[in-house]
C-alpha positions as CSV (number, residue, x, y, z in Angstrom):
1,X,31.8,21.2,-20.5
2,X,29.8,21.4,-17.3
3,X,30.5,18.8,-14.6
4,X,27.7,17.8,-12.4
5,X,28.2,17.1,-8.7
6,X,25.7,14.4,-7.7
7,X,24.9,14.0,-4.0
8,X,22.5,11.0,-4.6
9,X,23.5,8.0,-2.6
10,X,21.0,5.5,-4.1
11,X,20.0,4.4,-7.5
12,X,17.1,2.4,-8.7
13,X,16.4,-0.1,-11.5
14,X,12.9,-1.2,-12.4
15,X,11.7,-4.1,-14.6
16,X,8.0,-4.1,-15.5
17,X,5.7,-6.8,-16.9
18,X,8.1,-9.7,-16.4
19,X,6.4,-13.0,-17.5
20,X,6.9,-14.7,-14.1
21,X,4.8,-15.4,-11.1
22,X,5.5,-12.9,-8.3
23,X,5.7,-15.8,-5.8
24,X,8.5,-17.4,-7.7
25,X,10.4,-14.1,-8.1
26,X,10.0,-13.3,-4.3
27,X,11.8,-16.4,-3.2
28,X,14.9,-15.2,-5.1
29,X,14.5,-11.5,-4.0
30,X,14.3,-12.5,-0.4
31,X,17.7,-14.1,-0.6
32,X,19.5,-11.0,-1.8
33,X,17.8,-8.2,0.2
34,X,20.3,-6.3,2.3
35,X,23.4,-8.0,0.9
36,X,26.4,-6.4,-0.8
37,X,26.8,-6.1,-4.5
38,X,29.5,-8.7,-4.9
39,X,27.7,-11.2,-2.6
40,X,24.5,-10.7,-4.6
41,X,26.2,-11.5,-7.8
42,X,27.7,-14.7,-6.4
43,X,24.3,-15.8,-5.0
44,X,22.4,-15.1,-8.2
45,X,24.9,-16.8,-10.5
46,X,24.6,-20.0,-8.5
47,X,20.8,-20.1,-8.0
48,X,19.0,-22.8,-10.0
49,X,15.8,-20.8,-10.4
50,X,14.7,-19.2,-13.7
51,X,13.9,-15.9,-11.9
52,X,17.6,-15.5,-10.9
53,X,18.7,-14.7,-14.4
54,X,16.2,-11.9,-14.8
55,X,17.0,-10.4,-11.4
56,X,20.8,-10.7,-12.1
57,X,20.3,-8.6,-15.3
58,X,18.4,-6.1,-13.2
59,X,21.2,-5.9,-10.6
60,X,23.7,-5.3,-13.4
61,X,21.4,-2.5,-14.7
62,X,21.3,-0.9,-11.2
63,X,25.1,-1.1,-11.0
64,X,25.4,0.6,-14.4
65,X,23.1,3.4,-13.2
66,X,25.3,3.8,-10.1
67,X,28.4,4.0,-12.3
68,X,26.7,6.7,-14.4
69,X,26.1,8.8,-11.3
70,X,29.7,8.4,-10.2
71,X,29.0,5.9,-7.3
72,X,31.2,3.0,-6.7
73,X,29.2,-0.2,-7.2
74,X,31.7,-2.3,-5.3
75,X,30.9,-0.3,-2.1
76,X,27.1,-0.6,-2.6
77,X,24.5,-2.9,-1.1
78,X,20.9,-3.7,-2.0
79,X,18.9,-1.5,0.3
80,X,15.5,-2.3,-1.2
81,X,14.3,-5.1,-3.3
82,X,10.6,-5.7,-4.0
83,X,8.3,-7.7,-6.3
84,X,4.8,-6.5,-7.0
85,X,2.2,-8.3,-9.1
86,X,1.5,-7.0,-12.5
87,X,-1.3,-7.6,-14.9
88,X,-2.6,-11.1,-15.4
89,X,-2.7,-12.2,-19.0
90,X,-5.8,-14.2,-19.7
91,X,-5.7,-16.9,-22.4
92,X,-8.1,-19.6,-23.6
93,X,-7.2,-23.2,-24.0
94,X,-9.6,-25.3,-26.2
95,X,-11.0,-28.3,-24.5
96,X,-13.3,-31.2,-25.4
97,X,-16.8,-30.7,-26.7
98,X,-16.3,-27.1,-27.8
99,X,-15.5,-25.8,-24.3
100,X,-12.6,-23.6,-23.4
101,X,-10.7,-23.2,-20.1
102,X,-9.1,-19.9,-19.1
103,X,-5.4,-19.8,-18.4
104,X,-4.0,-17.1,-16.3
105,X,-0.4,-16.0,-17.0
106,X,0.9,-13.8,-14.2
107,X,3.4,-11.0,-14.6
108,X,5.3,-9.0,-12.0
109,X,7.2,-5.8,-11.5
110,X,10.7,-6.0,-9.9
111,X,12.4,-3.0,-8.2
112,X,16.0,-3.0,-7.0
113,X,17.6,-0.1,-5.1
114,X,21.3,0.1,-4.5
115,X,22.8,2.3,-1.8
116,X,26.4,3.4,-1.3
117,X,27.8,2.3,2.0
118,X,30.6,4.9,2.2
119,X,28.2,7.9,1.6
120,X,25.5,6.4,3.8
121,X,27.6,6.7,7.1
C-alpha cells in the first residue's frame, strides 16, 4: 500500500444550484468568514435563517474533505466563503383574464474553503 504525503493546507467544498436567493445566503456567510471551525458550528446551529442549515452541511462537507487529506479540522478556520448567483429559474403563474405573470426563482453557488492554522504559520 502506498501512503501519500499531502502538503495541501486548504480544502474546498462547493454547493451549486441551491434554491435560495444569494442575498439571503450572503447574510449568513458574512457571519462565519474568518472564524474557526468550532465557532462556525456554534454560530450556524443557533442561527434562525433557512440558509444556515445548507451552509452548515457544506461546512461539514469541507471538514470531511480535510479529514480525508489528513488535516485536523479542529485546527482549521474558514479562510474563504463566497456566494455567487446561479441561474434564475423562470416560472409562470396564471392570473385573471388569461394572463400570466413571470415568477423568478433565484439559485446560488456557495463555496467554503478551510485552511489549517498550524500548517499556515
